[in-house]
N, C-alpha and C positions, 0 to 999 in steps of 0.2 A: 745904953751899949751900941757902939756902932756897928752894924749889921756890914759894913765893908770892910772895915779893918779886921774884922773876924774872918771874913773870907780873904783876903787877902793874907793871913796869917794862916788859917788851911790849907790854901794853895802853896804857900811856904813850906808849909809844913810834908806837904805830900812830894815836892821836888827834892826836901831833903830825905826823904822816907825811899820815893825811888833810886838816887842817886848814891846811898850806903848800898841797898840792893845791889846796883850794879857793880861798885866798887869791891864788895865782898862776897860775891858769889858769882864772878865773871868766870870763874874757872870752867864752867862748861857752859859748850856753847854748840848751838847745832847752825852750820853754815853750808849753805848750799851755793856751788860754783855750778853754772851754764856755759858748758863747754862744745862748740860745734867745730867739726871735720868733715875733711872728703875721703870718702873710697878710694883706698890706697896711700892716706896719710899715716905718718906717726904725729902723735899727739899727747900731749903731757897732762896727767890728770894730777893736781896739786892735792897736799896731804902738809901741809908745814905746823906743826906742835910746836908752840912758842911760849910756852909757860917759864921757861928760866933754870927748868931742871931736865937732867936727862929722864928719858920712857926709862920705866923699871921694869914692862911685859913686855909681850910682843905686839904685833900691828899686823891688823886684817884686814883685807882687801876684798870684799864681796861684789857681786851685780847684784840687777833685780832679785833674781831665783836663786840666791845665796850659792850660786856658785864661787869656787874659790880663785880670787882672780891671782892674790901674792900673798902668802904670809912671809913675815918678816920678822926673826927671832934676835935673839942675842948674836946668834954668830953668822947674821946676814940672812938673805932671802931663803928660801925653801921652796924652789921648783919642781920639789919632788909630789908637793899637794896640790897644784895648779892642777885646774881641770882642764882638758884635752884643748877646748878652744883656745886656751890662753899659753897655750905652750909655745916657748921659741916665739912669743911676740910678746910679751910684756917684761920688762927690766926697772931695775930700780937702781940708785945712786946709793952704794954702800958708804962712801966718804963724807956725805952729807946726813948721817942717821944723826950723829952727835950733835947736828947742828938742828935736830928736830925735825928734816924734809925728808919725809917719807913719799914724796912722791916716786909716781910711776910712768912709763912711757907707753904706750901700746901702740904697737906698730902694724904695718899694710892693717889699716883699718877697714872693716867691712859694714854695708849696711846693716847686720845683723849685731854689731858692739855697740848699737842704739840702744841704750838703757841708763835707770838709775846707777850710780856704783856709791858703797861706802866706805873710807879707810875710817875704822875703828881702835883705837886705844883704848881697851878695857880699865888697865891699870893707872891710868890718868884720866878716866872718866870723859874720854874725848870723841866725839865720832864728826867725819868732814864726810857731806853730802853731796854728789856732784851728778850732773844728768848730762851725759854726752849724746848729741846729735848728729848722725853721719847723713849727709848729701851725699847726692850723685859726684860720679868722677868731677874731677877738678878742670876748669874748663882756661885752657891756656891764653893768655888775653892778645888782643892784636895790639898792633900801636895804634895812637891814635892821632888826631889832624896835628896834635902839637908835638908827637913825639913819645906820647907819655902811654902808659899804658891804657886804655877804655875799657872801662867796666871789671876792671879785675878784681875778683872776689878774695876777699880777707881772711887767710889762711885760718885764721884762730880768733874767736869770741869768746869771752870768759864774762861774765857778770857774778858780780860774789856780793852775797846777803849773807850776814851773820847778825842770829840774833841771842844773848846771851838766855839761858833760860832762865835766869832771875825773873826776865820779864813774863814769865807764862806762871808763876810758882810764888 
């Protein structure tokens, strides 16, 4: 019996098994987005559920201390339940809900807003994790020698890393 061909078949079998796990169990994902902002900025915290069907339940936004950032129900956002530190600073986009977009905008970002955040849709077994890092005040760029801005900081950096839970189970 040829050991190489057996190993090749075993590797192929493992790849097929991994592919099947990804295809059939991809409905639950843990994604982490890293967002950077400056003090005083308005920043978008993305949460997009794209499984092809409308969301059946509520959407919950929380910070690292489990404070209510925003709850979104079938009638829209419920600012009455928000933690005081987020009142009149967090906004959502109700026209986008039908597309599965439950992103929020956080205005007048403060250093104390640096935190992990979570968008959770329990009825769909979906959650999006974000880490917001707030830096000092934005420095206005001065024109460089060629007329362009020298050393202009980028207003928003996002790195997206999504891993299906099926890789862990």
